[in-house]
C-alpha positions in Angstrom: -35.7 -32.6 -0.8 -35.0 -31.6 -4.4 -32.0 -29.6 -5.5 -34.0 -26.3 -5.7 -35.0 -26.6 -2.0 -31.5 -27.5 -1.0 -30.2 -24.6 -3.0 -32.7 -22.2 -1.4 -32.1 -23.4 2.2 -28.3 -23.3 1.9 -28.0 -20.2 -0.3 -25.9 -22.3 -2.7 -26.5 -22.4 -6.4 -27.8 -25.6 -8.0 -24.8 -25.7 -10.2 -22.4 -25.6 -7.2 -24.5 -28.3 -5.5 -24.1 -30.5 -8.5 -20.4 -29.9 -8.5 -20.1 -30.8 -4.8 -22.0 -34.0 -5.7 -19.6 -34.7 -8.6 -16.7 -34.3 -6.1 -18.4 -36.8 -3.7 -18.9 -34.2 -1.0 -22.7 -34.5 -0.9 -24.9 -37.4 -2.0 -28.3 -37.7 -3.5 -30.7 -40.5 -4.4 -32.4 -40.5 -7.8 -36.1 -40.6 -7.9 -38.0 -42.6 -10.5 -38.3 -39.5 -12.7 -34.5 -38.9 -12.5 -34.7 -35.9 -10.1 -32.1 -35.7 -7.4 -33.4 -36.2 -3.9 -31.3 -35.0 -1.0 -31.5 -36.1 2.7 -31.9 -33.5 5.4 -28.4 -34.4 6.6 -27.0 -32.8 3.4 -28.0 -29.4 4.8 -25.3 -29.9 7.4 -22.8 -31.1 4.8 -23.3 -28.1 2.6 -23.0 -25.8 5.6 -19.7 -27.5 6.6 -18.4 -27.2 3.0 -19.4 -23.5 2.7 -17.9 -22.7 6.1 -14.6 -24.4 5.3 -14.5 -22.7 1.9 -15.1 -19.3 3.5 -12.2 -20.0 5.9 -9.9 -20.6 3.0 -9.9 -24.4 2.6 -9.9 -25.9 -0.8 -12.3 -28.6 -1.8 -9.5 -31.2 -1.6 -9.0 -30.2 2.1 -12.7 -30.5 2.9 -13.3 -34.2 2.3 -12.0 -35.4 5.7 -14.4 -33.1 7.4 -17.3 -34.3 5.4 -16.2 -37.9 6.0 -16.0 -37.2 9.7 -19.6 -35.9 9.8 -20.8 -38.8 7.7 -19.2 -41.2 10.3 -21.8 -39.8 12.8 -19.6 -37.3 14.6 -21.1 -34.1 15.9 -18.4 -32.0 14.3 -16.3 -32.4 11.2 -13.1 -31.5 13.0 -12.9 -34.3 15.6 -11.5 -37.1 13.4 -7.7 -37.6 13.0 -7.7 -36.9 9.3 -9.5 -33.6 9.7 -7.3 -32.6 12.6 -4.3 -33.3 10.4 -5.7 -31.0 7.7 -6.3 -28.3 10.4 -2.6 -28.7 11.6 -1.4 -28.5 8.0 -3.6 -25.5 7.3 -2.4 -23.8 10.5 1.2 -24.3 9.4 0.5 -22.8 6.0 -1.2 -19.8 7.7 1.8 -19.4 10.1 4.2 -19.6 7.1 2.1 -16.9 5.3 2.1 -14.7 8.4 5.9 -15.1 8.7 6.4 -14.2 5.1 4.0 -11.2 5.4 5.9 -10.0 8.5 9.1 -10.2 6.5 7.5 -8.2 3.7 6.2 -5.7 6.3 9.7 -5.2 7.8 11.1 -4.6 4.3 8.4 -2.1 3.5 8.8 -0.4 6.8 12.6 -0.1 6.3 12.0 1.4 2.8 9.6 3.9 4.2 12.1 4.9 7.0 14.9 5.2 4.5 12.7 7.4 2.3 11.8 9.5 5.3 15.5 10.0 6.1 16.3 10.8 2.5 13.4 13.3 2.5 14.6 14.9 5.7 18.1 15.2 4.2 16.6 16.8 1.1 14.6 19.2 3.2 17.7 20.2 5.1 19.7 20.6 1.9 16.9 22.7 0.4 16.7 24.9 3.5 20.5 25.4 3.4 20.3 26.2 -0.3 17.6 28.7 0.4 19.6 30.2 3.1 22.7 30.5 0.9 20.6 31.9 -1.9 19.1 34.5 0.4 22.6 35.3 1.7 24.0 35.6 -1.8 21.0 37.7 -2.9 21.6 40.0 0.0 25.4 40.1 -0.8 24.6 40.9 -4.4 22.3 43.7 -3.3 24.9 45.0 -1.0 27.5 44.8 -3.8 25.2 46.7 -6.1 24.7 49.4 -3.5 28.4 49.6 -3.1 28.9 49.9 -6.9 26.1 52.5 -7.0 27.9 54.5 -4.2 31.2 54.1 -5.9 29.7 55.4 -9.2 28.2 58.3 -7.3 31.5 59.0 -5.6 33.4 58.8 -8.9 30.8 61.1 -10.5 31.2 63.6 -7.6 35.0 63.4 -8.0 34.7 64.1 -11.8 32.3 66.9 -11.2 34.7 68.4 -8.5 37.7 68.0 -10.8 35.8 69.7 -13.6 34.8 72.5 -11.3 38.4 72.9 -10.1 39.7 73.0 -13.7 37.1 75.5 -14.6 38.0 77.6 -11.6 41.7 77.3 -12.3 41.2 78.6 -15.9 39.3 81.7 -14.8 42.3 83.7 -13.6 44.2 83.0 -16.8 41.5 84.3 -18.9 41.3 87.6 -17.2 45.0 88.0 -16.5 46.2 88.2 -20.1 
């Protein structure tokens, strides 16, 4: 099959197929006119390559799987070299998971610390509000007391003035 058909049947661009061929992952024969001619078995190779790439393997990791299939095995992961790649990749994934769990714990601790700090701020704000309300009420009460004192002082002055005025009346008529 020509490269266009392989591209269509595998959903892989011609350029990428040429790249896989340059890397020795797939093979083609050259026709007399120079066109590439791929065997039906290359469909399986491209599927294996695409599947492994989608799983997170790099092209350098894929070669043992392709070699295993080319050796006539029914699966690319049954050969010792491909199993070694799987074990290494699994160890890499486990290390990434361990690292991510550590990051998760740090993030969770930061969020919990922020939550505690926020709760403390809310309590402090509520206490400040309570104190402000209490001091506002005390200020109002003090103002009422001052107003009452001023009224009392005014009443005393008025009474004193009336008393002085009343005390002067006999003297005016008595002389």
